C-alpha positions as CSV (number, residue, x, y, z in Angstrom):
1,M,0.0,0.2,-0.1
2,S,0.9,3.5,-0.5
3,G,1.9,5.8,2.3
4,F,-1.4,7.7,1.9
5,L,-3.4,4.5,2.5
6,A,-3.8,2.8,6.0
7,P,-1.4,0.1,7.2
8,E,-2.9,-3.3,7.8
9,A,-4.6,-4.0,11.0
10,V,-2.7,-6.1,13.6
11,P,-4.7,-9.3,14.5
12,G,-5.4,-9.7,18.0
13,P,-8.0,-9.6,20.6
14,R,-10.9,-7.3,20.4
15,P,-10.5,-3.8,22.1
16,S,-11.7,-3.4,25.6
17,L,-15.0,-1.5,26.3
18,V,-12.9,1.2,27.9
19,R,-10.7,1.5,24.7
20,V,-13.7,1.7,22.6
21,V,-15.3,4.4,24.6
22,Q,-11.8,6.3,24.5
23,A,-11.7,6.0,20.8
24,F,-15.2,7.0,20.1
25,L,-15.2,9.8,22.7
26,W,-12.1,11.2,21.0
27,I,-13.8,11.1,17.7
28,G,-16.8,12.8,19.0
29,C,-14.7,15.5,20.6
30,V,-12.6,16.5,17.6
31,S,-14.8,15.6,14.5
32,F,-17.6,17.4,12.9
33,G,-19.4,18.2,9.6
34,G,-19.3,15.8,6.7
35,G,-15.6,14.8,7.2
36,R,-16.4,12.4,10.4
37,T,-15.8,9.3,8.1
38,A,-12.1,10.4,7.8
39,Y,-11.7,10.7,11.5
40,F,-13.1,7.1,11.8
41,Q,-10.7,5.9,9.2
42,D,-7.8,7.8,10.9
43,E,-8.4,6.7,14.3
44,L,-9.5,3.1,14.0
45,V,-7.7,2.1,10.9
46,V,-4.5,4.0,10.8
47,R,-3.8,4.8,14.6
48,R,-5.2,2.1,16.4
49,R,-5.2,-0.7,13.5
50,W,-8.4,-2.2,14.8
51,L,-9.5,-2.7,11.1
52,T,-8.1,-3.0,7.9
53,N,-9.1,-0.5,5.1
54,E,-11.1,-3.1,3.4
55,E,-13.0,-3.9,6.6
56,F,-13.6,-0.3,7.1
57,L,-14.7,0.2,3.6
58,E,-17.3,-2.7,4.1
59,A,-18.5,-1.0,7.3
60,V,-19.1,2.3,5.5
61,A,-20.9,0.8,2.8
62,L,-23.2,-0.9,5.4
63,A,-23.7,2.2,7.2
64,Q,-24.4,4.2,4.1
65,V,-27.4,1.8,2.9
66,L,-28.9,1.6,6.5
67,P,-31.5,4.1,7.3
68,G,-30.2,7.0,9.4
69,P,-27.0,9.1,9.5
70,T,-24.2,7.3,8.1
71,V,-21.8,8.1,11.1
72,G,-24.4,7.2,13.7
73,N,-24.7,3.9,11.9
74,L,-20.9,3.5,11.5
75,A,-20.5,4.2,15.3
76,A,-23.3,1.6,16.2
77,Y,-21.9,-1.0,13.8
78,L,-18.3,-0.7,14.9
79,G,-19.2,-0.3,18.6
80,Q,-21.1,-3.6,18.4
81,R,-18.3,-5.2,16.5
82,F,-15.7,-4.2,19.0
83,A,-17.6,-4.6,22.2
84,G,-21.1,-5.8,21.6
85,A,-24.5,-4.3,22.2
86,L,-23.1,-2.1,25.0
87,G,-20.2,-1.0,22.7
88,A,-22.7,0.0,20.1
89,V,-24.9,2.2,22.6
90,L,-21.6,3.8,24.0
91,A,-20.0,4.4,20.6
92,V,-22.9,6.3,19.5
93,A,-23.3,8.3,22.8
94,C,-19.6,9.1,22.7
95,L,-20.0,10.4,19.3
96,T,-23.0,12.5,19.7
97,V,-22.9,14.0,23.3
98,P,-19.7,16.2,22.7
99,G,-21.3,17.9,19.8
100,G,-24.6,18.3,21.5
101,L,-22.9,19.9,24.5
102,M,-21.1,22.2,22.2
103,I,-24.3,23.3,20.4
104,L,-25.8,24.0,24.0
105,A,-23.0,25.9,24.9
106,L,-23.1,27.8,21.7
107,G,-26.6,28.5,22.2
108,W,-26.3,29.6,25.8
109,L,-23.5,32.1,24.6
110,Y,-25.7,33.4,21.7
111,F,-28.6,34.1,24.1
112,R,-26.2,35.7,26.6
113,G,-25.4,38.4,23.8
114,M,-22.5,36.6,21.8
115,P,-22.8,38.6,18.5
116,A,-23.6,36.8,15.4
117,T,-20.6,38.4,13.8
118,I,-18.6,35.8,15.6
119,I,-20.9,32.8,15.0
120,V,-21.1,33.3,11.2
121,P,-17.3,33.2,10.4
122,L,-17.3,30.3,12.8
123,G,-19.7,28.3,10.9
124,R,-18.0,29.1,7.6
125,G,-14.6,27.9,8.9
126,V,-16.2,24.7,10.1
127,S,-17.9,24.3,6.8
128,A,-14.6,24.8,4.8
129,A,-12.7,22.4,7.1
130,S,-15.6,19.7,6.6
131,V,-15.1,20.0,2.9
132,G,-11.5,19.4,3.2
133,L,-12.1,16.3,5.5
134,A,-14.7,14.9,3.1
135,I,-12.5,15.3,0.1
136,A,-9.7,13.5,2.2
137,A,-12.0,10.8,3.2
138,V,-12.9,10.3,-0.4
139,I,-9.1,9.9,-1.5
140,R,-8.4,7.6,1.2
141,L,-11.6,5.4,0.7
142,R,-11.1,5.2,-3.2
143,E,-9.4,1.9,-2.8
144,G,-12.8,0.4,-2.4
145,A,-13.7,1.5,-6.0
146,R,-11.8,-1.1,-8.1
147,G,-12.3,-1.4,-11.7
148,L,-14.2,0.4,-14.5
149,G,-17.5,-0.7,-13.0
150,A,-17.1,0.7,-9.8
151,Y,-15.9,4.0,-11.1
152,L,-18.9,4.2,-13.5
153,I,-21.3,3.6,-10.6
154,A,-19.4,6.3,-8.6
155,G,-19.8,8.6,-11.5
156,L,-23.5,8.0,-11.6
157,V,-24.0,8.6,-8.0
158,F,-22.2,11.8,-8.3
159,G,-24.0,13.0,-11.4
160,L,-27.5,12.1,-10.2
161,F,-27.0,13.7,-6.6
162,G,-24.7,16.5,-7.4
163,P,-25.4,18.1,-10.7
164,L,-28.8,16.9,-11.3
165,H,-30.1,17.3,-7.5
166,W,-31.9,13.9,-7.5
167,P,-33.3,13.1,-4.2
168,I,-31.2,10.4,-2.3
169,H,-33.8,7.7,-2.6
170,W,-33.9,7.9,-6.4
171,V,-30.1,8.0,-6.7
172,L,-30.1,4.6,-4.7
173,V,-32.9,3.3,-6.8
174,A,-30.9,3.9,-10.0
175,S,-27.4,3.1,-8.4
176,L,-28.0,0.0,-6.1
177,P,-29.0,-2.6,-9.0
178,P,-25.7,-2.0,-11.0
179,A,-23.8,-2.0,-7.7
180,F,-25.3,-5.1,-6.6
181,G,-24.8,-6.6,-10.0
182,L,-21.1,-5.8,-9.8
183,A,-20.7,-7.1,-6.3
184,W,-22.4,-10.3,-7.3
185,R,-20.1,-10.6,-10.6
186,S,-16.8,-10.0,-8.5
187,R,-17.8,-12.7,-6.1
188,R,-18.2,-15.4,-8.8
């Protein structure tokens, strides 16, 4: 693998519940916006080596097709994988509570007189950082798109959802059949 991609996971025992809580609490405290998947990949694949890049890609794919927010689904799935049902609950809580507390603190400051001229640039900065993180995640996760068929499906999804502004459910209706066909063909 190139230096930009993640090293292979080190086989070993599953991480303890305490280590799972520490990892997801860290991700919950430092991640934001659309780039949260990049934090998951960096923390769980690159730094801790609890997963291979391929295992992570499979987890992301599962989290994306389930109803609900992808990062919540990803936290629940990985928390369960590492530490059972309690791990799933705590992983989601550790991911969401820090951001919720930050929103409450910002709301409290706003209603105590914090000027909007401070909040608006802060939001723009966070938004710009999220775009950068999302791009980094795409670059890191591109390994999952192998072959021309995968790139055509990725292009289809991008075209329908991006420039054409199709609702996500219609994008899924259009893209899942060829994606399942490609997966079935590659398993043969």
